[in-house]
DONU-702009 format. One record per atom (N, C-alpha, C, CB): residue in one letter; atom name; x, y, z; residue number from 1. Coordinates in nm, 2 decimals. Glycine has a CB too. Layout:
# DONU-702009
FIVO resn name      u      v      w resi
FIVO    A   CA      X      Y      Z  NUM
...
This chain:
# DONU-702009
FIVO resn name      u      v      w resi
FIVO    X    N   1.70   2.40  -6.01    1
FIVO    X   CA   1.56   2.32  -5.99    1
FIVO    X    C   1.55   2.24  -5.91    1
FIVO    X   CB   1.51   2.27  -6.08    1
FIVO    X    N   1.69   2.11  -5.94    2
FIVO    X   CA   1.66   2.00  -5.91    2
FIVO    X    C   1.70   2.00  -5.78    2
FIVO    X   CB   1.69   1.90  -5.98    2
FIVO    X    N   1.73   2.09  -5.70    3
FIVO    X   CA   1.85   2.11  -5.57    3
FIVO    X    C   1.67   2.19  -5.49    3
FIVO    X   CB   2.07   2.26  -5.61    3
FIVO    X    N   1.59   2.22  -5.57    4
FIVO    X   CA   1.47   2.26  -5.49    4
FIVO    X    C   1.40   2.15  -5.48    4
FIVO    X   CB   1.38   2.36  -5.54    4
FIVO    X    N   1.39   2.05  -5.55    5
FIVO    X   CA   1.31   1.89  -5.50    5
FIVO    X    C   1.35   1.86  -5.45    5
FIVO    X   CB   1.28   1.77  -5.55    5
FIVO    X    N   1.50   1.83  -5.44    6
FIVO    X   CA   1.61   1.73  -5.33    6
FIVO    X    C   1.52   1.85  -5.16    6
FIVO    X   CB   1.89   1.77  -5.38    6
FIVO    X    N   1.56   1.93  -5.18    7
FIVO    X   CA   1.55   2.01  -5.07    7
FIVO    X    C   1.39   1.98  -5.04    7
FIVO    X   CB   1.59   2.17  -5.10    7
FIVO    X    N   1.28   1.97  -5.07    8
FIVO    X   CA   1.22   1.99  -5.08    8
FIVO    X    C   1.16   1.80  -5.00    8
FIVO    X   CB   1.21   2.06  -5.19    8
FIVO    X    N   1.19   1.74  -5.10    9
FIVO    X   CA   1.22   1.60  -5.09    9
FIVO    X    C   1.24   1.57  -4.97    9
FIVO    X   CB   1.32   1.55  -5.17    9
FIVO    X    N   1.38   1.58  -4.88   10
FIVO    X   CA   1.44   1.59  -4.82   10
FIVO    X    C   1.33   1.63  -4.65   10
FIVO    X   CB   1.53   1.68  -4.90   10
FIVO    X    N   1.27   1.75  -4.69   11
FIVO    X   CA   1.21   1.85  -4.58   11
FIVO    X    C   1.05   1.78  -4.56   11
FIVO    X   CB   1.21   2.04  -4.64   11
FIVO    X    N   0.97   1.65  -4.68   12
FIVO    X   CA   0.91   1.60  -4.65   12
FIVO    X    C   0.96   1.48  -4.56   12
FIVO    X   CB   0.86   1.59  -4.72   12
FIVO    X    N   1.06   1.40  -4.60   13
FIVO    X   CA   1.11   1.26  -4.55   13
FIVO    X    C   1.15   1.35  -4.38   13
FIVO    X   CB   1.27   1.18  -4.67   13
FIVO    X    N   1.19   1.42  -4.36   14
FIVO    X   CA   1.20   1.47  -4.22   14
FIVO    X    C   1.08   1.48  -4.15   14
FIVO    X   CB   1.26   1.60  -4.22   14
FIVO    X    N   0.98   1.55  -4.21   15
FIVO    X   CA   0.86   1.58  -4.11   15
FIVO    X    C   0.78   1.47  -4.14   15
FIVO    X   CB   0.77   1.73  -4.13   15
FIVO    X    N   0.78   1.34  -4.22   16
FIVO    X   CA   0.75   1.22  -4.18   16
FIVO    X    C   0.82   1.16  -4.07   16
FIVO    X   CB   0.75   1.15  -4.27   16
FIVO    X    N   0.88   1.13  -4.05   17
FIVO    X   CA   0.98   1.11  -3.94   17
FIVO    X    C   0.94   1.17  -3.86   17
FIVO    X   CB   1.10   1.13  -3.96   17
FIVO    X    N   0.95   1.28  -3.82   18
FIVO    X   CA   0.99   1.36  -3.67   18
FIVO    X    C   0.79   1.34  -3.66   18
FIVO    X   CB   1.09   1.60  -3.68   18
FIVO    X    N   0.72   1.37  -3.72   19
FIVO    X   CA   0.59   1.30  -3.73   19
FIVO    X    C   0.53   1.20  -3.67   19
FIVO    X   CB   0.59   1.27  -3.81   19
FIVO    X    N   0.55   1.11  -3.67   20
FIVO    X   CA   0.60   0.93  -3.62   20
FIVO    X    C   0.68   0.95  -3.57   20
FIVO    X   CB   0.65   0.82  -3.71   20
FIVO    X    N   0.78   0.99  -3.49   21
FIVO    X   CA   0.81   0.97  -3.37   21
FIVO    X    C   0.76   1.05  -3.24   21
FIVO    X   CB   0.91   0.97  -3.38   21
FIVO    X    N   0.68   1.12  -3.30   22
FIVO    X   CA   0.58   1.23  -3.20   22
FIVO    X    C   0.49   1.16  -3.15   22
FIVO    X   CB   0.49   1.35  -3.27   22
FIVO    X    N   0.44   1.12  -3.22   23
FIVO    X   CA   0.31   1.01  -3.26   23
FIVO    X    C   0.36   0.87  -3.14   23
FIVO    X   CB   0.33   0.94  -3.48   23
FIVO    X    N   0.46   0.82  -3.16   24
FIVO    X   CA   0.53   0.71  -3.13   24
FIVO    X    C   0.57   0.77  -2.97   24
FIVO    X   CB   0.65   0.67  -3.25   24
FIVO    X    N   0.65   0.85  -2.96   25
FIVO    X   CA   0.64   0.87  -2.79   25
FIVO    X    C   0.53   0.94  -2.74   25
FIVO    X   CB   0.77   0.95  -2.72   25
FIVO    X    N   0.41   1.03  -2.80   26
FIVO    X   CA   0.27   1.03  -2.68   26
FIVO    X    C   0.20   0.87  -2.71   26
FIVO    X   CB   0.12   1.19  -2.73   26
FIVO    X    N   0.26   0.82  -2.77   27
FIVO    X   CA   0.16   0.69  -2.71   27
FIVO    X    C   0.26   0.61  -2.60   27
FIVO    X   CB   0.11   0.56  -2.86   27
FIVO    X    N   0.37   0.65  -2.62   28
FIVO    X   CA   0.45   0.58  -2.50   28
FIVO    X    C   0.42   0.62  -2.40   28
FIVO    X   CB   0.56   0.59  -2.49   28
FIVO    X    N   0.44   0.75  -2.36   29
FIVO    X   CA   0.38   0.83  -2.27   29
FIVO    X    C   0.22   0.80  -2.21   29
FIVO    X   CB   0.38   0.94  -2.32   29
FIVO    X    N   0.15   0.78  -2.26   30
FIVO    X   CA  -0.03   0.77  -2.24   30
FIVO    X    C   0.03   0.61  -2.17   30
FIVO    X   CB  -0.17   0.77  -2.42   30
FIVO    X    N   0.09   0.52  -2.28   31
FIVO    X   CA   0.08   0.38  -2.20   31
FIVO    X    C   0.14   0.37  -2.09   31
FIVO    X   CB   0.12   0.27  -2.28   31
FIVO    X    N   0.28   0.49  -2.03   32
FIVO    X   CA   0.32   0.47  -1.89   32
FIVO    X    C   0.22   0.53  -1.77   32
FIVO    X   CB   0.46   0.53  -1.88   32
FIVO    X    N   0.18   0.66  -1.89   33
FIVO    X   CA   0.03   0.70  -1.73   33
FIVO    X    C  -0.02   0.63  -1.69   33
FIVO    X   CB  -0.10   0.78  -1.73   33
FIVO    X    N  -0.06   0.55  -1.79   34
FIVO    X   CA  -0.20   0.43  -1.78   34
FIVO    X    C  -0.12   0.34  -1.71   34
FIVO    X   CB  -0.28   0.35  -1.94   34
FIVO    X    N  -0.04   0.29  -1.67   35
FIVO    X   CA   0.05   0.18  -1.63   35
FIVO    X    C   0.09   0.23  -1.48   35
FIVO    X   CB   0.18   0.17  -1.74   35
FIVO    X    N   0.08   0.35  -1.44   36
FIVO    X   CA   0.12   0.45  -1.30   36
FIVO    X    C   0.01   0.42  -1.25   36
FIVO    X   CB   0.13   0.62  -1.30   36
FIVO    X    N  -0.11   0.48  -1.29   37
FIVO    X   CA  -0.27   0.49  -1.27   37
FIVO    X    C  -0.27   0.40  -1.22   37
FIVO    X   CB  -0.37   0.51  -1.38   37
FIVO    X    N  -0.26   0.24  -1.28   38
FIVO    X   CA  -0.30   0.14  -1.25   38
FIVO    X    C  -0.23   0.06  -1.12   38
FIVO    X   CB  -0.30   0.08  -1.36   38
FIVO    X    N  -0.09   0.14  -1.14   39
FIVO    X   CA   0.01   0.09  -1.00   39
FIVO    X    C  -0.10   0.13  -0.89   39
FIVO    X   CB   0.19   0.18  -0.98   39
FIVO    X    N  -0.12   0.28  -0.93   40
FIVO    X   CA  -0.17   0.35  -0.82   40
FIVO    X    C  -0.28   0.28  -0.75   40
FIVO    X   CB  -0.22   0.48  -0.85   40
FIVO    X    N  -0.37   0.24  -0.84   41
FIVO    X   CA  -0.49   0.17  -0.77   41
FIVO    X    C  -0.45   0.04  -0.74   41
FIVO    X   CB  -0.63   0.16  -0.85   41
FIVO    X    N  -0.39  -0.03  -0.74   42
FIVO    X   CA  -0.35  -0.19  -0.74   42
FIVO    X    C  -0.28  -0.11  -0.58   42
FIVO    X   CB  -0.23  -0.29  -0.90   42
FIVO    X    N  -0.20  -0.03  -0.57   43
FIVO    X   CA  -0.17  -0.03  -0.41   43
FIVO    X    C  -0.28   0.00  -0.36   43
FIVO    X   CB  -0.07   0.05  -0.35   43
FIVO    X    N  -0.35   0.15  -0.35   44
FIVO    X   CA  -0.47   0.14  -0.31   44
FIVO    X    C  -0.53   0.06  -0.22   44
FIVO    X   CB  -0.53   0.14  -0.39   44
FIVO    X    N  -0.57  -0.09  -0.32   45
FIVO    X   CA  -0.66  -0.19  -0.31   45
FIVO    X    C  -0.56  -0.26  -0.22   45
FIVO    X   CB  -0.71  -0.27  -0.44   45
FIVO    X    N  -0.43  -0.27  -0.24   46
FIVO    X   CA  -0.33  -0.39  -0.13   46
FIVO    X    C  -0.31  -0.30   0.04   46
FIVO    X   CB  -0.10  -0.41  -0.22   46
FIVO    X    N  -0.33  -0.17   0.03   47
FIVO    X   CA  -0.34  -0.12   0.16   47
FIVO    X    C  -0.47  -0.13   0.24   47
FIVO    X   CB  -0.30   0.01   0.14   47
FIVO    X    N  -0.63  -0.15   0.16   48
FIVO    X   CA  -0.73  -0.10   0.20   48
FIVO    X    C  -0.74  -0.26   0.23   48
FIVO    X   CB  -0.83  -0.01   0.11   48
FIVO    X    N  -0.71  -0.39   0.19   49
FIVO    X   CA  -0.68  -0.53   0.23   49
FIVO    X    C  -0.59  -0.53   0.33   49
FIVO    X   CB  -0.62  -0.62   0.12   49
FIVO    X    N  -0.50  -0.47   0.36   50
FIVO    X   CA  -0.44  -0.48   0.49   50
FIVO    X    C  -0.50  -0.43   0.62   50
FIVO    X   CB  -0.32  -0.41   0.49   50
FIVO    X    N  -0.52  -0.31   0.58   51
FIVO    X   CA  -0.67  -0.21   0.65   51
FIVO    X    C  -0.72  -0.33   0.70   51
FIVO    X   CB  -0.81  -0.11   0.54   51
FIVO    X    N  -0.80  -0.44   0.64   52
FIVO    X   CA  -0.93  -0.50   0.70   52
FIVO    X    C  -0.85  -0.66   0.73   52
FIVO    X   CB  -1.09  -0.50   0.56   52
FIVO    X    N  -0.73  -0.69   0.72   53
FIVO    X   CA  -0.71  -0.76   0.73   53
FIVO    X    C  -0.69  -0.79   0.90   53
FIVO    X   CB  -0.63  -0.78   0.64   53
FIVO    X    N  -0.59  -0.67   0.88   54
FIVO    X   CA  -0.57  -0.57   1.06   54
FIVO    X    C  -0.63  -0.55   1.13   54
FIVO    X   CB  -0.53  -0.46   1.08   54
FIVO    X    N  -0.76  -0.50   1.08   55
FIVO    X   CA  -0.88  -0.48   1.17   55
FIVO    X    C  -0.92  -0.59   1.24   55
FIVO    X   CB  -0.99  -0.42   1.09   55
FIVO    X    N  -0.94  -0.71   1.11   56
FIVO    X   CA  -1.01  -0.80   1.17   56
FIVO    X    C  -0.95  -0.90   1.27   56
FIVO    X   CB  -1.07  -0.85   1.09   56
FIVO    X    N  -0.75  -0.87   1.23   57
FIVO    X   CA  -0.71  -0.99   1.33   57
FIVO    X    C  -0.76  -0.92   1.49   57
FIVO    X   CB  -0.52  -1.04   1.32   57
FIVO    X    N  -0.72  -0.77   1.44   58
FIVO    X   CA  -0.72  -0.73   1.61   58
FIVO    X    C  -0.83  -0.79   1.68   58
FIVO    X   CB  -0.74  -0.57   1.63   58
FIVO    X    N  -0.91  -0.72   1.63   59
FIVO    X   CA  -1.14  -0.73   1.71   59
FIVO    X    C  -1.10  -0.85   1.69   59
FIVO    X   CB  -1.35  -0.66   1.58   59
FIVO    X    N  -1.05  -0.99   1.63   60
FIVO    X   CA  -1.06  -1.12   1.64   60
FIVO    X    C  -1.01  -1.18   1.80   60
FIVO    X   CB  -0.98  -1.17   1.51   60
FIVO    X    N  -0.86  -1.11   1.84   61
FIVO    X   CA  -0.78  -1.12   1.90   61
FIVO    X    C  -0.81  -1.02   2.05   61
FIVO    X   CB  -0.67  -1.09   1.81   61
FIVO    X    N  -0.89  -0.94   2.00   62
FIVO    X   CA  -0.97  -0.86   2.14   62
FIVO    X    C  -1.12  -0.98   2.24   62
FIVO    X   CB  -1.08  -0.68   2.03   62
FIVO    X    N  -1.22  -1.01   2.12   63
FIVO    X   CA  -1.30  -1.05   2.17   63
FIVO    X    C  -1.25  -1.25   2.23   63
FIVO    X   CB  -1.41  -1.01   2.07   63
FIVO    X    N  -1.14  -1.28   2.17   64
FIVO    X   CA  -1.10  -1.39   2.24   64
FIVO    X    C  -1.03  -1.41   2.34   64
FIVO    X   CB  -1.05  -1.43   2.19   64
FIVO    X    N  -1.04  -1.30   2.40   65
FIVO    X   CA  -0.93  -1.26   2.56   65
FIVO    X    C  -1.06  -1.19   2.62   65
FIVO    X   CB  -0.77  -1.12   2.54   65
FIVO    X    N  -1.18  -1.14   2.58   66
FIVO    X   CA  -1.21  -1.03   2.64   66
FIVO    X    C  -1.37  -1.09   2.79   66
FIVO    X   CB  -1.26  -0.92   2.47   66
FIVO    X    N  -1.33  -1.18   2.75   67
FIVO    X   CA  -1.41  -1.23   2.88   67
FIVO    X    C  -1.40  -1.28   3.00   67
FIVO    X   CB  -1.47  -1.29   2.87   67
FIVO    X    N  -1.22  -1.34   3.00   68
FIVO    X   CA  -1.12  -1.32   3.07   68
FIVO    X    C  -1.09  -1.20   3.16   68
FIVO    X   CB  -1.04  -1.35   3.00   68
FIVO    X    N  -1.04  -1.11   3.06   69
FIVO    X   CA  -0.94  -0.99   3.03   69
FIVO    X    C  -0.82  -1.07   3.11   69
FIVO    X   CB  -1.00  -0.82   3.10   69
FIVO    X    N  -0.78  -1.17   3.06   70
FIVO    X   CA  -0.63  -1.17   3.06   70
FIVO    X    C  -0.57  -1.21   2.94   70
FIVO    X   CB  -0.57  -1.25   3.16   70
FIVO    X    N  -0.46  -1.19   2.88   71
FIVO    X   CA  -0.39  -1.24   2.75   71
FIVO    X    C  -0.24  -1.28   2.79   71
FIVO    X   CB  -0.39  -1.13   2.62   71
FIVO    X    N  -0.19  -1.34   2.71   72
FIVO    X   CA  -0.07  -1.41   2.74   72
FIVO    X    C   0.05  -1.30   2.67   72
FIVO    X   CB  -0.08  -1.57   2.68   72
FIVO    X    N   0.14  -1.26   2.75   73
FIVO    X   CA   0.25  -1.11   2.69   73
FIVO    X    C   0.25  -1.14   2.54   73
FIVO    X   CB   0.46  -1.11   2.75   73
FIVO    X    N   0.28  -1.23   2.51   74
FIVO    X   CA   0.32  -1.28   2.36   74
FIVO    X    C   0.23  -1.25   2.26   74
FIVO    X   CB   0.34  -1.43   2.35   74
FIVO    X    N   0.11  -1.32   2.32   75
FIVO    X   CA  -0.07  -1.23   2.21   75
FIVO    X    C  -0.03  -1.10   2.21   75
FIVO    X   CB  -0.28  -1.22   2.29   75
FIVO    X    N  -0.02  -1.05   2.33   76
FIVO    X   CA  -0.03  -0.90   2.36   76
FIVO    X    C   0.05  -0.79   2.27   76
FIVO    X   CB   0.03  -0.89   2.50   76
FIVO    X    N   0.22  -0.85   2.29   77
FIVO    X   CA   0.32  -0.82   2.21   77
FIVO    X    C   0.32  -0.80   2.02   77
FIVO    X   CB   0.40  -0.93   2.26   77
FIVO    X    N   0.20  -0.94   1.97   78
FIVO    X   CA   0.19  -0.94   1.87   78
FIVO    X    C   0.03  -0.85   1.81   78
FIVO    X   CB   0.21  -1.09   1.84   78
FIVO    X    N  -0.02  -0.82   1.90   79
FIVO    X   CA  -0.16  -0.80   1.89   79
FIVO    X    C  -0.13  -0.57   1.90   79
FIVO    X   CB  -0.27  -0.92   2.08   79
FIVO    X    N   0.03  -0.56   1.97   80
FIVO    X   CA   0.12  -0.40   1.96   80
FIVO    X    C   0.14  -0.40   1.86   80
FIVO    X   CB   0.25  -0.37   2.02   80
FIVO    X    N   0.23  -0.50   1.83   81
FIVO    X   CA   0.32  -0.45   1.70   81
FIVO    X    C   0.18  -0.50   1.52   81
FIVO    X   CB   0.53  -0.59   1.71   81
FIVO    X    N   0.08  -0.51   1.56   82
FIVO    X   CA  -0.03  -0.52   1.46   82
FIVO    X    C  -0.14  -0.42   1.48   82
FIVO    X   CB  -0.08  -0.66   1.45   82
FIVO    X    N  -0.13  -0.39   1.53   83
FIVO    X   CA  -0.18  -0.20   1.58   83
FIVO    X    C  -0.08  -0.12   1.57   83
FIVO    X   CB  -0.22  -0.17   1.74   83
FIVO    X    N   0.04  -0.09   1.58   84
FIVO    X   CA   0.14  -0.01   1.55   84
FIVO    X    C   0.12   0.00   1.39   84
FIVO    X   CB   0.27  -0.06   1.60   84
FIVO    X    N   0.14  -0.11   1.31   85
FIVO    X   CA   0.11  -0.10   1.16   85
FIVO    X    C   0.03  -0.03   1.17   85
FIVO    X   CB   0.07  -0.22   1.08   85
FIVO    X    N  -0.11  -0.08   1.18   86
FIVO    X   CA  -0.25  -0.05   1.13   86
FIVO    X    C  -0.28   0.13   1.19   86
FIVO    X   CB  -0.37  -0.19   1.21   86
FIVO    X    N  -0.18   0.18   1.22   87
FIVO    X   CA  -0.19   0.31   1.31   87
FIVO    X    C  -0.12   0.40   1.18   87
FIVO    X   CB  -0.09   0.30   1.48   87
FIVO    X    N  -0.02   0.30   1.15   88
FIVO    X   CA   0.10   0.36   1.05   88
FIVO    X    C  -0.01   0.38   0.94   88
FIVO    X   CB   0.27   0.24   1.00   88
FIVO    X    N  -0.08   0.31   0.86   89
FIVO    X   CA  -0.12   0.33   0.74   89
FIVO    X    C  -0.27   0.36   0.76   89
FIVO    X   CB  -0.09   0.21   0.65   89
FIVO    X    N  -0.26   0.51   0.89   90
FIVO    X   CA  -0.38   0.51   0.85   90
FIVO    X    C  -0.50   0.50   0.98   90
FIVO    X   CB  -0.38   0.40   0.73   90
FIVO    X    N  -0.52   0.39   0.99   91
FIVO    X   CA  -0.68   0.30   1.08   91
FIVO    X    C  -0.65   0.42   1.22   91
FIVO    X   CB  -0.64   0.03   1.16   91
FIVO    X    N  -0.80   0.43   1.19   92
FIVO    X   CA  -0.84   0.56   1.31   92
FIVO    X    C  -1.00   0.48   1.35   92
FIVO    X   CB  -0.86   0.79   1.23   92
FIVO    X    N  -1.03   0.36   1.32   93
FIVO    X   CA  -1.18   0.35   1.35   93
FIVO    X    C  -1.18   0.28   1.51   93
FIVO    X   CB  -1.28   0.24   1.21   93
FIVO    X    N  -1.27   0.20   1.56   94
FIVO    X   CA  -1.29   0.20   1.69   94
FIVO    X    C  -1.15   0.05   1.75   94
FIVO    X   CB  -1.48   0.16   1.72   94
FIVO    X    N  -1.07   0.02   1.70   95
FIVO    X   CA  -0.98  -0.02   1.72   95
FIVO    X    C  -0.92   0.06   1.83   95
FIVO    X   CB  -0.93  -0.04   1.61   95
FIVO    X    N  -0.89   0.17   1.83   96
FIVO    X   CA  -0.86   0.22   1.96   96
FIVO    X    C  -0.90   0.22   2.09   96
FIVO    X   CB  -0.86   0.31   1.96   96
FIVO    X    N  -1.02   0.21   2.03   97
FIVO    X   CA  -1.08   0.18   2.19   97
FIVO    X    C  -1.10   0.07   2.23   97
FIVO    X   CB  -1.21   0.23   2.22   97
FIVO    X    N  -1.03  -0.04   2.14   98
FIVO    X   CA  -1.01  -0.18   2.21   98
FIVO    X    C  -0.84  -0.20   2.22   98
FIVO    X   CB  -1.10  -0.31   2.10   98
FIVO    X    N  -0.79  -0.09   2.22   99
FIVO    X   CA  -0.64  -0.07   2.21   99
FIVO    X    C  -0.63  -0.04   2.42   99
FIVO    X   CB  -0.58   0.10   2.08   99
FIVO    X    N  -0.73   0.09   2.42  100
FIVO    X   CA  -0.74   0.15   2.55  100
FIVO    X    C  -0.82   0.04   2.65  100
FIVO    X   CB  -0.80   0.29   2.53  100
FIVO    X    N  -0.89  -0.06   2.58  101
FIVO    X   CA  -0.98  -0.13   2.74  101
FIVO    X    C  -0.88  -0.27   2.70  101
FIVO    X   CB  -1.22  -0.17   2.75  101
FIVO    X    N  -0.78  -0.27   2.67  102
FIVO    X   CA  -0.70  -0.39   2.67  102
FIVO    X    C  -0.56  -0.36   2.79  102
FIVO    X   CB  -0.65  -0.43   2.49  102
FIVO    X    N  -0.54  -0.23   2.76  103
FIVO    X   CA  -0.46  -0.14   2.82  103
FIVO    X    C  -0.44  -0.22   2.99  103
FIVO    X   CB  -0.54   0.04   2.82  103
FIVO    X    N  -0.60  -0.23   3.05  104
FIVO    X   CA  -0.66  -0.25   3.17  104
FIVO    X    C  -0.66  -0.41   3.20  104
FIVO    X   CB  -0.78  -0.19   3.16  104
FIVO    X    N  -0.65  -0.48   3.11  105
FIVO    X   CA  -0.63  -0.60   3.13  105
FIVO    X    C  -0.52  -0.65   3.18  105
FIVO    X   CB  -0.65  -0.65   3.05  105
FIVO    X    N  -0.53  -0.76   3.24  106
FIVO    X   CA  -0.41  -0.83   3.33  106
FIVO    X    C  -0.32  -0.95   3.21  106
FIVO    X   CB  -0.49  -0.94   3.48  106
FIVO    X    N  -0.18  -0.96   3.23  107
FIVO    X   CA  -0.09  -0.99   3.15  107
FIVO    X    C  -0.08  -1.17   3.18  107
FIVO    X   CB   0.04  -0.89   3.17  107
FIVO    X    N  -0.07  -1.25   3.11  108
FIVO    X   CA   0.01  -1.37   3.14  108
FIVO    X    C   0.09  -1.39   3.14  108
FIVO    X   CB   0.01  -1.43   3.11  108
FIVO    X    N   0.21  -1.40   3.22  109
FIVO    X   CA   0.37  -1.40   3.17  109
FIVO    X    C   0.42  -1.56   3.15  109
FIVO    X   CB   0.49  -1.32   3.30  109
FIVO    X    N   0.45  -1.56   3.01  110
FIVO    X   CA   0.53  -1.67   2.99  110
FIVO    X    C   0.65  -1.71   2.96  110
FIVO    X   CB   0.50  -1.71   2.93  110
FIVO    X    N   0.68  -1.84   2.94  111
FIVO    X   CA   0.86  -1.84   2.88  111
FIVO    X    C   0.88  -1.80   2.74  111
FIVO    X   CB   0.94  -2.00   2.88  111
FIVO    X    N   0.82  -1.77   2.74  112
FIVO    X   CA   0.78  -1.74   2.51  112
FIVO    X    C   0.86  -1.65   2.50  112
FIVO    X   CB   0.58  -1.67   2.43  112
FIVO    X    N   0.88  -1.52   2.53  113
FIVO    X   CA   0.89  -1.37   2.54  113
FIVO    X    C   1.05  -1.36   2.65  113
FIVO    X   CB   0.73  -1.31   2.63  113
FIVO    X    N   1.10  -1.47   2.68  114
FIVO    X   CA   1.18  -1.42   2.78  114
FIVO    X    C   1.36  -1.40   2.66  114
FIVO    X   CB   1.18  -1.55   2.93  114
FIVO    X    N   1.39  -1.33   2.72  115
FIVO    X   CA   1.52  -1.30   2.68  115
FIVO    X    C   1.48  -1.19   2.50  115
FIVO    X   CB   1.62  -1.49   2.66  115
FIVO    X    N   1.38  -1.20   2.50  116
FIVO    X   CA   1.32  -1.10   2.38  116
FIVO    X    C   1.30  -0.99   2.42  116
FIVO    X   CB   1.19  -1.13   2.31  116
FIVO    X    N   1.36  -0.88   2.35  117
FIVO    X   CA   1.33  -0.69   2.36  117
FIVO    X    C   1.19  -0.64   2.31  117
FIVO    X   CB   1.45  -0.60   2.23  117
């Protein structure tokens, strides 16, 4: 009989510990899942912000040189680098139209890009 009471007591303690541990781990998993979701949302917002900034910069550069239709080579090189990143991020807006128009412009050669590939 004493053995039976000891076994029941041990089983009760073990079940409390196991239940407590399971509850703890479930809570940690939920917390981890929330952190991942928050980072995903933050990542999407950062991408949208970067896309907006790139689009604004590309558009601004276009309209600064549009009337002359002549652009310094270093400005155009920077524009193309920004445009490439914009495309990699999934940009598919009117910037493509601006890029096509800019290809027809003249390029002002400068000494800034000498020796740069």
